[in-house]
C-alpha positions in Angstrom: -146.2 -17.4 148.2 -148.1 -20.0 146.3 -144.9 -21.2 144.6 -143.2 -21.5 148.0 -146.0 -23.3 149.8 -147.1 -25.7 147.0 -145.3 -28.2 144.9 -145.9 -27.7 141.2 -144.7 -30.1 138.5 -145.2 -27.8 135.5 -145.8 -24.1 134.9 -147.6 -22.9 131.8 -147.1 -19.2 131.3 -148.4 -16.9 128.6 -145.9 -14.4 127.2 -148.5 -11.7 126.8 -149.9 -11.0 130.3 -150.8 -7.6 131.7 -148.5 -5.9 134.1 -145.5 -8.2 133.5 -144.7 -10.4 130.4 -144.2 -14.1 130.7 -140.4 -13.9 130.4 -140.3 -11.4 133.3 -142.4 -13.8 135.4 -140.0 -16.7 134.6 -137.0 -14.6 135.2 -138.3 -13.5 138.7 -139.1 -17.1 139.5 -135.6 -18.2 138.5 -133.9 -15.4 140.5 -136.0 -15.2 143.6 -137.0 -18.7 144.5 -135.1 -21.7 145.9 -133.5 -24.2 143.6 -136.2 -26.8 143.7 -138.7 -24.2 142.4 -136.3 -23.0 139.7 -136.2 -26.6 138.4 -139.9 -26.7 137.7 -140.4 -27.1 133.9 -141.9 -24.2 132.1 -143.9 -24.1 128.9 -144.3 -20.6 127.4 -147.4 -19.7 125.3 -146.8 -17.0 122.7 -147.9 -15.5 119.4 -146.0 -16.3 116.2 -145.0 -12.6 116.0 -143.1 -13.0 119.4 -140.9 -15.8 118.2 -137.8 -13.7 117.3 -138.1 -11.8 120.6 -138.3 -14.8 122.9 -136.1 -17.4 121.2 -132.8 -16.3 122.9 -134.5 -15.4 126.2 -136.2 -18.8 126.7 -132.8 -20.6 126.3 -131.3 -18.3 129.0 -134.2 -18.8 131.3 -134.3 -22.6 130.9 -137.8 -22.7 129.4 -138.6 -26.3 128.6 -141.0 -25.8 125.7 -143.0 -23.2 123.8 -146.3 -23.3 122.0 -147.6 -20.8 119.5 -151.1 -19.6 120.2 -153.8 -20.5 119.6 -153.0 -23.5 121.6 -153.7 -26.8 119.9 -154.5 -29.7 122.2 -152.3 -32.1 120.2 -149.3 -29.7 120.5 -149.7 -29.1 124.3 -150.2 -32.9 124.8 -147.1 -33.7 122.7 -144.9 -31.3 124.6 -146.1 -32.4 128.1 -145.7 -36.0 127.1 -142.3 -35.4 125.6 -141.1 -33.7 128.8 -142.3 -36.5 131.0 -141.7 -39.4 128.7 -139.8 -42.4 130.1 -138.8 -43.5 126.6 -136.7 -40.6 125.3 -134.7 -41.2 122.3 -131.0 -40.5 122.5 -131.2 -39.2 119.0 -130.5 -35.4 119.2 -132.8 -34.7 116.3 -135.7 -35.8 118.5 -134.9 -33.3 121.2 -136.3 -30.2 119.6 -134.5 -27.0 120.6 -132.4 -29.0 123.1 -135.0 -28.4 125.8 -134.3 -30.4 129.0 -136.8 -33.2 129.8 -137.9 -35.0 132.9 -137.7 -38.7 133.3 -141.1 -39.7 134.6 -144.8 -39.4 134.0 -146.7 -38.2 137.0 -150.4 -37.9 136.4 -150.9 -36.6 139.9 -148.8 -33.5 139.1 -149.8 -30.0 140.0 -149.7 -27.4 137.2 -149.7 -23.6 137.5 -151.3 -21.9 134.5 -150.9 -18.2 134.1 -153.3 -16.8 131.4 -155.2 -13.5 131.4 -157.8 -14.4 128.8 -160.6 -16.5 130.4 -161.4 -18.4 127.2 -157.7 -19.3 126.7 -157.5 -20.5 130.4 -160.6 -22.7 129.9 -159.1 -24.1 126.7 -155.7 -24.9 128.2 -157.4 -26.5 131.3 -159.6 -28.6 129.1 -156.7 -29.8 127.0 -154.6 -30.7 130.0 -157.4 -32.4 132.0 -158.5 -34.4 128.9 -155.0 -35.7 128.4 -153.9 -36.0 132.0 -156.9 -36.8 134.2 -156.2 -36.3 137.8 -153.8 -33.4 137.4 -154.4 -30.5 139.8 -154.5 -27.1 138.1 -153.9 -23.9 139.9 -155.0 -20.8 137.9 -153.4 -17.4 137.9 -155.1 -14.5 136.0 -152.0 -12.5 135.4 -148.2 -12.4 136.0 -148.4 -10.8 139.5 -150.9 -13.4 140.6 -148.7 -16.2 139.3 -145.8 -14.9 141.3 -147.9 -14.5 144.4 
C-alpha cells in the first residue's frame, strides 16, 4: 500500500532479506503495480557470492544498478549520481551493464530502502543523506514490509 500511496524516486533493495529475497520483491513490484511504479529505478544490494545467481534476473527485472556488500559510500553515490545525471555520455562503454538511466537530478526524491540488518540500514541511510541532503527515506525492515 505504501508503494501505491506514495511517490518514490528510487528503491534500494537487499537481495538477502528474510521471507522473500530481493529479486522476488522486485518481481512482485513489476507484476502487481501500475506502470508508473514499475518504472521506479531499483538498486540491488548483494553479496559477491550472489553475483552469478542474480546477473540474468536483474536484467529481466529491469534493475538499474547493483552494489556488492558491504556498501561503500562512494559506490552508492556513484550509481545514484549516474542514474540521475544530466550529463550522460553517449559512449556505450560508460553505461555499465546497459542499465537504463534517468535524465534529472532531484534532491527532493523519496527513496524506499529495504534492509533487514539495522546496522546496514543505518549505513545506507547515512550515505544517501550525506550525499543527497533533503532526500526523504522510507525504511522497510524486510521484503514483506517493503511490498506493504
